C-alpha positions in Angstrom: 78.9 84.4 97.9 75.7 82.8 99.3 73.5 80.1 97.7 69.9 80.5 96.9 67.2 79.5 99.4 69.2 80.5 102.5 68.1 82.5 105.4 69.6 83.9 108.7 71.7 87.0 109.3 74.5 85.8 107.1 72.6 83.5 104.8 74.1 80.4 106.5 70.9 78.4 106.9 69.6 76.4 104.0 65.8 76.0 104.1 63.1 73.9 102.4 59.5 75.2 102.1 57.8 78.5 102.6 59.4 80.9 105.2 55.9 82.2 105.9 54.7 78.8 107.1 53.1 78.8 110.6 55.8 76.6 112.2 59.5 76.1 111.9 61.3 72.8 112.0 65.0 73.3 112.7 67.1 70.3 111.9 70.8 70.0 113.0 72.8 67.4 111.1 76.3 66.4 110.0 76.8 64.9 106.6 79.4 62.3 107.8 77.6 61.5 111.1 76.0 58.0 111.3 73.2 59.2 113.7 72.3 62.0 111.3 72.2 59.3 108.6 69.7 57.3 110.6 67.4 60.3 111.1 67.7 61.4 107.5 66.9 58.0 106.1 63.9 57.6 108.4 62.5 61.1 108.6 63.7 63.4 105.7 60.8 62.4 103.4 58.3 63.1 106.2 59.9 66.5 106.8 59.6 67.2 103.1 56.0 66.3 103.0 55.2 68.5 106.0 56.9 71.5 104.2 55.2 70.7 100.9 51.8 70.7 102.8 52.6 74.2 104.2 52.6 73.0 107.8 56.2 74.2 108.5 59.4 75.3 106.9 62.5 73.2 107.4 65.7 75.1 108.3 68.8 73.0 108.1 71.9 73.6 110.1 75.1 71.6 109.5 78.1 70.7 111.7 81.5 69.4 110.6 82.7 67.9 113.8 84.0 64.8 112.0 86.1 66.9 109.7 87.8 68.3 112.8 88.1 65.1 114.8 88.9 62.3 112.3 90.3 64.5 109.6 89.4 65.5 106.1 86.9 68.0 104.9 84.1 65.9 103.5 81.3 67.4 105.6 82.3 70.9 104.4 82.7 69.8 100.8 79.4 68.1 100.7 77.7 71.1 102.3 79.3 73.3 99.6 77.8 71.0 97.0 74.4 71.3 98.7 74.7 75.0 98.3 75.1 74.5 94.6 72.1 72.2 94.6 70.0 74.9 96.4 70.8 77.2 93.5 69.2 74.7 91.2 66.0 74.7 93.3 64.5 73.5 96.5 63.5 70.1 95.1 66.9 69.4 93.8 68.4 70.5 97.2 66.2 68.2 99.3 66.7 65.2 96.9 70.4 65.7 96.8 70.5 65.9 100.6 68.7 62.6 100.7 71.1 61.1 98.1 74.1 62.2 100.2 72.8 60.6 103.3 71.7 57.4 101.5 75.3 57.1 100.2 77.1 58.4 103.3 80.7 57.0 103.5 81.2 54.3 106.1 83.1 54.3 108.3 83.0 58.1 108.7 86.7 58.2 108.5 86.5 57.3 104.8 86.3 60.9 103.5 84.8 60.2 100.1 82.7 63.3 100.2 85.9 65.3 99.9 86.2 64.1 96.2 84.2 66.2 93.8 83.8 63.3 91.5 81.9 61.4 94.2 79.7 64.4 94.8 79.0 64.8 91.1 78.2 61.1 90.6 75.6 61.3 93.4 74.2 64.4 91.9 73.5 62.4 88.7 70.8 60.5 90.6 68.8 63.7 91.1 66.6 64.7 88.2 67.5 68.1 86.9 70.5 68.8 89.1 73.5 68.2 86.9 74.3 71.2 84.7 77.5 73.0 83.6 76.8 75.6 86.3 76.3 73.0 89.1 79.3 71.0 88.0 81.5 74.1 88.0 80.4 75.1 91.4 81.2 71.7 92.8 84.5 71.3 91.2 85.6 74.9 91.9 84.3 74.5 95.5 82.4 77.8 95.0 80.6 77.6 98.3 83.3 76.1 100.4 83.9 79.5 102.2 80.2 79.8 102.8 80.1 76.2 104.1 82.8 77.1 106.6 80.7 80.1 107.8 77.6 77.9 108.1 79.5 75.3 110.1 80.8 78.2 112.3 77.3 79.3 113.0 76.3 75.9 114.3 77.8 76.5 117.7 75.7 79.7 118.1 72.6 77.6 118.6 74.0 75.9 121.8 73.4 72.4 120.2 75.9 69.8 121.3 76.2 67.0 118.7 74.0 65.8 116.0 71.2 65.1 115.1 68.9 67.5 116.9 65.5 68.7 115.8 63.4 71.6 117.2 59.8 72.1 116.4 59.3 75.8 116.9 61.2 76.1 120.3 60.5 72.6 121.5 63.2 69.9 121.3 61.9 66.8 119.5 64.1 63.7 120.5 64.7 61.9 117.2 67.1 59.2 118.2 66.0 56.5 120.6 67.8 56.6 124.0 69.5 53.2 123.4 71.2 54.7 120.4 69.3 52.5 118.0 67.1 53.6 115.1 65.7 57.0 114.6 62.0 57.6 115.2 59.6 56.2 112.7 57.6 58.8 110.7 54.5 58.0 112.8 56.4 58.5 116.1 57.8 61.8 114.8 54.5 63.1 113.7 53.0 62.2 117.0 55.7 64.2 118.8 55.0 67.3 116.9 51.3 67.0 117.4 50.2 65.8 114.0 
């Protein structure tokens, strides 16, 4: 079973925007990863605006390295819930993604995203997301198998670690070399030639 608004050979890539847009922004993240958190908090709204303006489509790829290294399955569970949000609509998906990163468990070893109640509580902050259908998909873990397949596809891109962003085929460094904050929206737009 595959969520709505997915693409790729096996439907393992969630996307936001119009697939016919002239450019593709590919974003590689992990929902429990702190560096991914910094990028999402800084740049997700800018990415959304670019897609809303028809400049590019955003294709999201998700890893679950922390599930495998520190234990738990919060990255996969949260990704499964994102699949359910995508069924509700692209706006609900992107707003839920932002809510998950804004409320990311810290330290990453705290596996709060593995708890469906936490995922549902965060969904309550997104207008129009909570419904009997969405709640059932989260509590029943409807898309957990799909989330595992999506995570399995991550390695096929040759990306090591998260976060990584590609604009068409060009890598856009989004975390400053000293490991500090992500790029500002202005710096990001400059790097993709806006």
